[in-house]
C-alpha positions as CSV (number, residue, x, y, z in Angstrom):
1,X,87.3,69.2,116.2
2,X,88.0,72.1,113.9
3,X,87.2,75.7,114.8
4,X,87.1,78.9,112.8
5,X,90.6,79.7,113.7
6,X,91.7,76.4,112.0
7,X,90.2,77.3,108.7
8,X,90.6,81.1,108.4
9,X,93.4,81.9,105.9
10,X,95.6,84.9,105.5
11,X,98.4,86.1,103.2
12,X,99.9,89.2,101.7
13,X,97.2,90.9,99.7
14,X,99.7,91.9,97.0
15,X,100.2,88.2,96.2
16,X,96.9,86.6,97.1
17,X,93.6,87.8,95.5
18,X,91.3,86.6,98.3
19,X,92.7,88.7,101.1
20,X,90.7,91.7,102.2
21,X,92.6,95.0,101.9
22,X,91.9,97.6,104.6
23,X,92.6,101.2,103.8
24,X,92.0,104.3,106.0
25,X,90.8,107.3,104.1
26,X,91.0,109.8,106.9
27,X,93.2,110.9,109.7
28,X,92.6,109.1,113.0
29,X,91.7,111.3,115.9
30,X,90.0,110.5,119.2
31,X,86.2,110.6,118.7
32,X,86.5,111.6,115.0
33,X,85.0,109.7,112.2
34,X,87.4,107.2,110.6
35,X,86.7,106.5,106.9
36,X,87.5,103.0,105.9
37,X,87.5,101.1,102.6
38,X,87.7,97.3,102.5
39,X,88.1,95.5,99.2
40,X,89.1,92.2,97.8
41,X,91.2,91.8,94.7
42,X,93.0,95.2,94.9
43,X,96.3,94.0,93.4
44,X,95.2,90.8,91.7
45,X,91.6,90.8,90.5
46,X,89.3,88.2,92.0
47,X,86.8,86.5,89.6
48,X,83.2,87.6,89.9
49,X,81.2,84.9,88.2
50,X,78.4,82.7,89.3
51,X,80.8,79.9,89.9
52,X,83.6,81.8,91.7
53,X,83.0,85.0,93.7
54,X,83.4,86.9,96.9
55,X,80.1,86.4,98.8
56,X,80.6,88.7,101.8
57,X,82.9,90.9,103.9
58,X,82.7,91.3,107.7
59,X,84.6,94.0,109.6
60,X,85.3,94.1,113.3
61,X,87.1,96.5,115.6
62,X,89.1,95.1,118.6
63,X,89.9,97.9,121.0
64,X,93.3,97.7,122.7
65,X,93.3,95.8,126.0
66,X,89.8,94.4,125.4
67,X,89.0,90.7,124.9
68,X,86.1,91.0,122.5
69,X,85.8,92.7,119.1
70,X,82.8,94.7,117.9
71,X,81.2,93.9,114.6
72,X,81.2,97.2,112.6
73,X,79.7,96.0,109.3
74,X,78.6,92.9,107.4
75,X,77.8,93.2,103.7
76,X,76.7,90.5,101.3
77,X,77.4,90.6,97.6
78,X,74.4,89.0,96.0
79,X,74.8,89.5,92.2
80,X,77.4,87.5,90.3
81,X,76.0,87.3,86.8
82,X,73.3,84.7,87.4
83,X,69.7,85.1,86.2
84,X,66.6,83.1,85.6
85,X,68.2,82.1,82.3
86,X,71.2,80.5,84.1
87,X,74.7,81.1,85.3
88,X,76.6,84.1,83.9
89,X,73.6,85.3,81.8
90,X,73.0,88.6,83.7
91,X,74.8,91.9,83.3
92,X,74.5,92.6,87.0
93,X,77.6,92.1,89.2
94,X,78.4,93.4,92.6
95,X,82.0,94.3,93.4
96,X,83.6,93.2,96.7
97,X,84.2,96.8,98.0
98,X,82.7,98.4,101.1
99,X,83.1,102.0,102.3
100,X,82.1,103.0,105.8
101,X,82.9,105.2,108.8
102,X,83.1,104.6,112.5
103,X,84.2,106.4,115.6
104,X,86.3,105.2,118.5
105,X,87.9,106.7,121.6
106,X,90.5,103.9,121.7
107,X,93.3,102.6,119.6
108,X,92.9,99.0,118.4
109,X,92.8,96.7,115.4
110,X,90.4,96.6,112.4
111,X,89.9,93.0,111.4
112,X,88.3,92.2,108.0
113,X,87.1,88.8,106.8
114,X,86.0,87.9,103.3
115,X,84.4,84.7,102.0
116,X,85.1,83.2,98.6
117,X,82.5,80.6,97.6
118,X,85.3,78.2,96.5
119,X,88.4,79.1,98.7
120,X,86.8,79.9,102.0
121,X,87.3,82.6,104.6
122,X,90.3,85.0,104.4
123,X,91.4,87.6,107.0
124,X,93.6,90.6,107.4
125,X,94.0,93.3,110.0
126,X,95.2,96.8,110.4
127,X,96.2,98.6,113.7
128,X,94.7,102.0,114.3
129,X,96.3,104.4,116.7
130,X,94.0,107.1,118.2
């Protein structure tokens, strides 16, 4: 029997276009708002077509010395060029980028997952020291 841990992929985002890139846009201080950007395709652009696109990004925070992560955000990217006229006929495209903020009193790990409709689930993480 396969589980999610058997199918989640990871790699260096500088060499693999599917890996979510986590960037902190603020200093980290206890109780302060932490500004985060998660994107897919930062170094190598990922296609954004009806046939091949990033469908969603999920972000979790796992506090140090805790067993379970907290889901911080889940965002679906719904427009990839399709319309009533067919695939790739629209001029509307969503980009796989999400900006958000959260607060924590503990150090821990931000974990991001992205889903490519062809290549599956990809994951990366970034340690945060408070």
